C-alpha positions in Angstrom: 107.5 100.2 100.1 110.0 99.8 97.3 113.4 100.5 98.1 115.4 101.2 95.2 119.0 102.6 94.6 119.2 105.3 92.6 122.1 104.4 90.8 121.6 100.5 91.2 118.4 99.8 90.6 116.5 97.0 92.3 118.5 96.9 95.1 117.2 96.4 98.4 117.9 99.1 101.5 119.9 96.2 103.4 122.2 95.8 100.9 122.8 99.4 100.1 123.5 99.8 103.5 126.0 97.6 103.7 127.8 99.5 100.9 127.2 103.0 102.4 129.7 102.8 105.5 126.3 103.6 107.9 126.2 107.0 106.1 122.4 108.5 105.7 120.4 108.1 102.9 117.1 109.8 101.9 113.9 107.3 101.6 111.1 107.9 99.4 107.5 106.7 100.6 104.0 107.9 99.0 102.1 107.2 101.9 104.5 109.2 104.2 105.1 112.1 101.8 101.4 112.5 101.5 100.6 112.8 105.0 103.8 115.5 105.4 102.5 117.2 102.5 99.0 117.2 103.8 100.3 118.4 107.8 102.1 121.3 106.2 100.6 122.5 103.5 98.1 125.0 105.8 101.3 125.9 107.4 103.3 127.1 104.4 100.0 128.7 103.4 100.1 130.7 106.2 103.5 131.9 105.5 102.4 132.8 102.1 104.4 130.4 100.6 102.8 127.7 98.0 103.2 124.2 99.1 104.0 123.2 95.6 107.0 125.4 95.6 108.3 123.1 99.1 110.0 120.0 98.4 110.1 117.8 101.7 113.1 115.0 101.5 113.2 112.3 104.2 116.4 111.2 105.3 117.2 107.8 107.0 118.8 108.3 110.0 118.3 107.6 113.6 119.8 111.2 114.3 117.2 113.6 115.2 117.3 116.8 113.1 115.3 118.9 110.6 117.1 121.6 108.3 116.2 123.6 105.2 118.2 124.4 102.4 118.4 126.3 99.1 116.0 125.8 96.6 113.0 125.8 99.3 113.8 122.0 100.5 113.1 120.9 104.0 115.1 117.5 105.2 113.4 115.6 107.9 115.3 112.8 109.6 113.4 109.5 110.4 115.0 109.7 113.9 112.9 113.0 114.6 109.5 111.8 112.6 109.9 108.8 114.8 110.5 110.6 117.8 107.3 112.8 117.6 104.3 111.3 119.4 101.5 113.8 117.9 100.9 115.6 114.6 101.2 118.7 116.8 104.5 118.1 117.5 105.8 117.8 113.8 103.4 120.4 112.9 105.7 122.4 115.1 108.9 121.7 113.9 107.5 122.0 110.4 106.5 125.7 111.1 110.0 126.2 112.8 111.4 125.1 109.4 109.3 127.4 107.9 110.1 130.1 109.7 113.8 129.8 108.4 112.7 129.6 104.8 110.2 132.5 105.5 113.4 134.4 107.1 115.6 133.7 103.9 117.5 131.6 106.6 118.9 129.0 103.7 121.8 127.6 103.1 122.5 129.9 99.7 125.3 130.1 97.3 126.9 126.9 95.6 130.4 128.0 97.0 129.2 126.9 100.4 127.8 123.5 99.6 131.2 123.0 97.7 132.7 123.7 101.0 130.3 121.9 102.8 131.4 119.1 101.0 134.9 119.1 101.2 134.8 119.0 105.2 132.9 115.7 104.4 129.3 117.2 106.1 126.2 115.3 104.5 127.2 115.8 100.7 126.3 118.1 98.3 122.8 119.3 98.9 122.4 121.3 95.9 122.8 117.8 94.1 120.3 116.2 96.2 117.9 119.0 95.3 118.2 118.4 91.6 117.2 114.7 92.0 119.9 112.8 93.4 117.1 111.5 96.1 115.2 108.9 94.0 112.7 106.1 94.3 110.2 104.0 93.1 106.6 103.1 94.4 107.0 103.2 98.0 109.9 103.4 100.5 112.9 103.9 98.2 116.3 104.7 99.1 119.1 107.3 97.1 122.5 107.9 98.1 123.3 110.4 100.0 127.1 111.0 100.6 128.2 111.4 104.1 130.2 113.1 106.7 130.7 114.1 110.3 128.8 115.3 112.2 131.1 118.1 113.5 130.8 119.5 110.2 127.0 119.1 109.5 126.7 121.1 112.8 129.2 123.7 111.6 127.2 123.6 108.0 123.6 123.7 109.3 123.4 125.2 112.6 122.2 128.9 113.3 122.8 131.3 116.2 120.2 131.2 118.6 118.5 134.5 117.8 118.3 133.3 114.2 116.4 130.5 116.0 114.4 132.8 118.0 112.8 134.5 115.3 112.3 131.3 113.6 110.2 130.0 116.7 108.4 133.3 116.6 107.5 133.2 112.6 106.4 129.5 113.1 103.9 130.2 116.3 102.4 133.1 113.8 102.0 130.6 110.8 100.6 128.0 113.5 98.2 130.3 114.6 96.8 131.4 111.4 96.7 127.7 110.1 94.6 127.0 113.6 97.0 124.7 115.1 97.8 124.7 118.6 102.2 125.6 119.7 101.4 123.2 122.2 102.8 120.4 119.9 105.8 122.7 119.7 106.4 123.4 123.4 105.7 119.5 123.9 108.5 118.8 121.4 111.2 121.0 122.8 110.3 119.7 126.3 111.2 116.2 124.7 114.8 117.8 124.1 115.0 119.5 127.5 118.1 119.0 129.4 120.4 118.8 126.0 122.2 121.2 126.0 123.3 120.1 129.5 124.8 117.1 128.2 128.4 116.9 126.6 128.1 117.6 123.0 129.1 114.3 121.6 125.8 113.3 123.7 123.4 115.7 122.3 120.6 114.9 120.1 121.7 116.7 116.8 118.5 118.7 116.3 119.7 120.6 119.6 123.5 120.7 118.6 121.7 122.4 114.8 119.1 124.5 117.0 120.3 125.6 120.0 117.6 125.2 122.6 117.7 128.0 125.3 115.0 128.4 127.9 114.5 131.8 126.4 113.3 130.2 124.0 111.1 127.4 125.6 109.4 130.5 127.9 108.7 131.9 124.7 106.4 129.6 123.5 105.0 129.0 126.8 104.0 132.6 127.1 102.6 132.2 123.4 100.5 128.9 124.7 99.0 130.5 127.5 97.5 133.6 125.7 96.1 131.6 122.9 92.5 130.7 122.4 94.4 127.7 120.5 96.1 126.1 123.5 94.0 122.9 123.4 92.9 122.7 119.9 93.2 119.7 118.1 94.1 118.5 114.4 91.2 116.4 112.7 91.3 112.6 113.9 92.7 111.9 110.3 96.1 113.6 111.5 96.4 111.4 114.4 95.8 107.9 112.4 98.1 109.1 110.0 100.7 110.0 112.1 100.5 106.9 114.2 100.8 104.5 110.8 103.8 106.9 109.8 105.6 105.5 113.2 104.2 102.3 112.8 105.8 101.8 109.0 108.7 103.3 109.8 109.6 100.8 112.4 108.4 97.8 110.8 110.4 98.9 107.7 113.4 100.4 109.2 113.5 98.2 112.6 111.5 95.3 111.5 112.8 92.9 114.2 112.0 95.3 116.9 108.7 95.9 115.4 107.8 92.1 115.6 108.7 92.8 119.4 106.6 95.3 120.2 103.5 94.6 118.1 102.5 91.1 118.9 100.7 89.2 117.0 97.5 88.9 118.1 97.3 92.9 118.4 94.1 93.8 116.9 95.1 97.6 116.0 95.2 98.3 112.3 98.8 100.0 112.8 100.3 97.3 114.9 98.9 94.9 112.2 100.4 97.3 109.4 103.9 97.4 111.1 104.1 93.4 111.3 103.4 92.8 108.1 105.7 95.2 106.9 108.2 93.5 109.1 107.3 90.1 108.1 107.9 91.4 104.5 111.2 92.8 105.5 112.5 89.5 107.4 111.6 86.9 104.0 108.4 85.9 105.2 105.8 87.1 102.4 103.1 85.0 102.3 102.3 85.9 106.0 102.9 89.3 105.1 100.3 89.2 102.1 98.1 87.7 104.9 98.1 90.2 107.0 97.6 93.1 104.1 94.7 91.4 102.6 92.8 92.0 106.4 93.7 95.5 106.3 93.0 95.7 102.8 89.5 94.1 103.9 89.1 96.6 106.5 89.8 99.7 104.2 89.4 98.3 100.7 89.9 102.2 99.8 93.2 102.6 101.0 95.9 103.1 97.8 98.9 102.3 100.3 97.6 98.8 101.5 97.4 97.9 97.7 100.6 99.1 97.1 102.6 97.2 100.0 101.0 93.8 98.4 102.0 94.8 95.1 105.5 95.4 96.8 105.6 92.3 98.2 104.8 90.7 95.2 106.9 92.2 93.2 110.7 91.5 95.4 109.0 87.9 95.7 109.3 87.4 91.6 105.4 87.5 91.5 105.0 90.5 88.9 102.1 90.3 87.3 100.1 90.0 90.2 102.0 93.3 91.7 100.5 94.9 88.4 97.1 94.5 89.6 97.7 95.5 92.7 99.5 98.7 91.7 96.8 99.0 88.9 94.5 99.5 92.1 96.4 102.0 94.2 97.0 104.3 91.1 93.6 104.5 90.3 92.9 105.2 94.0 95.3 108.0 94.0 96.0 108.7 90.5 98.3 112.3 91.6 101.0 110.2 93.2 104.2 110.4 91.2 105.5 107.6 92.8 102.7 105.2 92.7 102.6 105.8 89.0 106.5 105.1 88.3 105.8 101.9 90.6 103.0 100.5 88.1 105.0 102.0 85.1 108.4 100.2 86.4 106.5 96.7 87.1 104.7 96.3 83.8 108.4 97.0 82.8 109.6 93.9 84.3 106.5 91.5 83.2 107.6 88.8 81.5 104.4 87.8 79.6 104.0 88.1 75.9 103.8 91.9 74.3 104.3 91.7 70.9 102.3 94.2 69.8 103.7 96.5 72.3 100.5 97.6 74.4 102.1 96.7 77.6 105.2 99.0 77.2 102.7 101.8 75.8 101.1 101.5 79.0 104.2 101.8 80.9 105.0 105.0 79.2 101.7 106.3 79.9 102.7 105.8 83.6 106.5 106.6 83.2 105.2 110.0 81.7 102.6 111.0 84.1 105.1 110.1 86.8 107.5 112.7 85.2 104.8 115.2 84.7 103.8 115.3 88.4 107.4 115.3 89.6 109.5 115.9 86.5 113.6 115.5 88.0 113.4 112.1 89.3 116.4 110.2 87.5 114.9 106.9 88.3 111.8 107.8 86.2 114.0 108.9 83.6 116.0 105.4 83.8 112.7 104.0 83.0 111.6 105.7 80.5 115.1 105.3 79.0 114.4 101.2 79.1 110.8 101.7 78.5 111.6 103.7 74.8 114.5 101.0 74.2 112.1 98.5 74.4 109.5 100.4 72.0 112.3 100.8 69.5 113.1 97.0 69.3 109.1 96.3 68.8 108.6 99.0 66.3 112.4 99.0 64.4 111.8 102.5 64.6 115.1 104.6 65.2 113.5 107.4 66.6 112.7 105.5 69.7 116.3 105.0 70.0 117.2 108.3 70.4 114.5 108.9 72.8 115.8 106.4 74.9 119.6 108.0 74.8 117.5 111.6 75.5 116.1 110.0 78.6 119.2 109.1 79.5 120.5 112.4 79.1 118.0 113.3 81.4 118.8 111.0 84.1 122.7 112.3 83.8 121.3 116.0 84.6 119.5 115.1 87.4 122.4 113.5 89.1 124.6 116.5 88.3 126.6 114.3 85.9 126.9 117.3 83.3 129.4 115.8 81.4 127.3 112.2 80.9 124.6 114.4 80.3 126.2 116.7 77.3 127.5 113.5 75.6 124.2 111.7 75.6 121.8 114.7 75.0 124.2 115.8 71.7 123.9 112.0 70.6 120.0 111.9 70.9 120.2 115.2 68.9 121.1 113.5 65.8 118.1 110.9 65.7 115.4 113.5 67.4 113.3 115.3 64.7 114.8 118.8 64.5 112.8 121.2 66.1 110.4 118.7 68.3 109.9 119.2 72.0 112.3 116.5 72.8 115.0 118.0 70.8 114.8 121.5 72.1 115.3 120.1 75.6 118.2 118.1 74.4 119.5 120.8 73.1 118.9 122.8 76.4 120.9 120.5 78.4 123.9 120.4 75.7 124.3 124.3 75.7 123.8 123.9 79.5 126.4 121.4 80.7 128.8 123.0 77.9 132.0 124.7 79.8 132.5 127.7 78.2 136.4 128.9 77.3 137.0 129.4 81.0 136.3 125.9 82.0 133.0 126.8 83.9 129.3 125.5 83.0 127.7 128.2 80.3 125.5 130.2 82.6 127.3 129.9 85.6 129.8 132.7 87.1 133.3 132.3 87.5 134.5 132.4 91.2 131.6 133.4 93.1 127.9 133.5 93.9 
């Protein structure tokens, strides 16, 4: 549940929102991303797409929308996630967006991205895909340059024939994945009638995905003829979906969550939402008490330990948080976000570490996080800090150079080419020539250096 700005580590989301003019931001959460990838994987495979090649990004916004962009990226707004009532409905949206990817309906050129940014739409999506969205162990936020909804529509929308094509492809993928298209139809029915409203009153999904009666009828006809019409996903997906919605409500609208979920509500999802809401409203002791009850009920759930660790971390109980992050990582070792959060907590501990064992452990987990997800700016920032501390302990200047190299990687991931090139050049002076880090620093330097025409090397001038 960590809420951290890519540019300003350790600032909570409410502080970031106040300085962001109400614009959308990206959030990271290990549990929600795990659910979305688990739900989407069979759909991707049905489309002959490697699930690992798709990046799922979550946009914190009450707007109901989803879209795809260059680099095999699928963007889902929290407003859409919260609107869906079942995993089948969300699977229908995923299948439709995957239909856009399979059909090549992607925002493609860098010039298009620049034009969109100039129109103040959603910001430069290429920079986001390169790593502007970053986070720590749980829910974490990275800045997203905002813009007008009108410009967003002109940039992201497809015509009705393309939408129908994405529907057809999406339905075929759902069939192959053994998932009923009923969820897609139910989601369309939720939005039915929107096109009869004035444009400024329509949900953004309808504006960018023109929803016609022909599209709804086509899905209905497909469902009528489908042997999967009454098929249900395994129970675990209903549990994950319910907890996703409870978590988003508790985190993003804690006061509403406190009203919706009474203190005596025995349901696990209700207690989960309430624990998060209590944490978000400054009642950590009560939040931890509820979280301990969740852990007692599901002792093998890594995300409950993560929540407890985040509450402790944000309230200055770092060493206690370390123990719970350790448990979370043991239960889910392939989560880059949990590895990152554990490494960060180890860095923040004030306990004596004269022999550097804790810094070495932090490096171990941060490097593993980087291996699992290599373009996270915040991980590089933490690695820079860890290598800097290692240099202080060992008095070895090579670690200073590695810290500088990590800052070069952070700048490159954020799209700050000038700083990346300068830092990479400085790092190369202290790294062993020909070593892997030296070679990577050289790559950064060369890829960010302008040619004689003022463009970056390797980039064509004046076009795609």
